[in-house]
Each structure stands twice: as structure tokens, then as C-alpha cells.
C-alpha positions in Angstrom: 82.7 30.5 54.7 79.4 29.4 56.4 79.0 26.6 53.9 82.5 25.3 54.6 81.9 25.4 58.4 78.6 23.5 58.0 80.2 20.9 55.8 83.1 20.5 58.1 80.9 20.2 61.2 78.5 17.9 59.4 81.4 15.7 58.4 82.7 15.6 62.0 79.2 14.6 63.2 79.0 11.8 60.6 82.5 10.5 61.6 81.4 10.5 65.3 78.3 8.6 64.4 80.2 6.1 62.4 82.7 5.7 65.2 79.9 5.1 67.7 78.3 2.5 65.4 81.6 0.7 65.0 82.1 0.7 68.7 78.7 -0.7 69.3 79.2 -3.4 66.7 82.6 -4.4 68.2 81.1 -4.3 71.7 78.3 -6.6 70.7 80.8 -9.1 69.0 83.0 -9.1 72.1 79.9 -9.5 74.3 78.8 -12.5 72.3 82.2 -14.1 72.6 82.3 -13.5 76.4 78.7 -14.9 76.6 79.7 -18.0 74.8 82.7 -18.6 77.1 80.5 -18.0 80.2 77.9 -20.4 78.8 80.6 -23.1 78.1 81.9 -22.8 81.6 78.5 -22.9 83.2 77.7 -26.1 81.2 80.9 -27.7 82.1 80.3 -26.8 85.8 76.9 -28.3 85.7 78.3 -31.5 84.1 81.0 -31.7 86.7 78.5 -31.1 89.6 76.3 -33.9 88.4 79.3 -36.3 88.1 80.5 -35.3 91.6 77.0 -36.0 93.0 77.3 -39.5 91.5 80.6 -40.0 93.4 82.9 -39.9 90.5 86.6 -38.9 91.0 88.3 -36.1 89.1 90.2 -38.4 86.6 87.0 -40.2 85.6 85.1 -37.0 85.2 87.8 -35.5 83.1 87.9 -38.7 80.9 84.1 -38.7 80.5 84.1 -35.0 79.5 87.1 -35.5 77.3 89.1 -32.9 79.2 92.5 -32.9 80.9 92.2 -33.2 84.7 94.4 -30.2 85.2 92.0 -28.1 83.0 88.9 -28.9 85.0 90.6 -29.2 88.5 89.9 -25.6 89.5 86.2 -26.0 88.7 86.1 -29.4 90.3 87.6 -28.1 93.5 85.4 -25.0 93.6 82.2 -27.1 93.1 83.3 -29.7 95.7 83.9 -26.8 98.2 80.5 -25.3 97.4 78.8 -28.7 97.9 80.4 -29.0 101.4 79.0 -25.7 102.6 
């Protein structure tokens, strides 16, 4: 009986460890994807900021960045507002 309990407990421990490893791996993958998205947005924001400083309008900025004006409008407006403060 003692051997069965040990084997069962050991198996549970191994399953928990595997689940933790899987969770950490998945968390890292998700974290990388989130990091990439944040990086893209920061890069886009910096490009928009530089173009605003040069006095370019939204349509021209969108064209130069090969984006749709409606896509970058929220960032454009946010950056314009920050620059006024």
C-alpha cells in the first residue's frame, strides 16, 4: 500500500510540475507577443511624433507610414494633445 501511495503522490507531483512548466512556457509566449505589439505601437508613435513636429497633417503621415488615417488617428490625436501640454 505504501508503494502505491508513493507512486500516486509522485505522479501528482510530476503532473503539477509539468503543468507549471506548460504555464510558464505559455506565459512567456504570450508575453513576447504582447511585447512585440507594444514595441510596434511605440515605434509608430515615435514616427508619428516626428512627422507632427515637422508640421505634417494626418493624411500625409498615414500615407507616408502606409497606414489608413482612421487606424492611426487615435495615436495622432493623443500625441498632438501631449505636445500641447
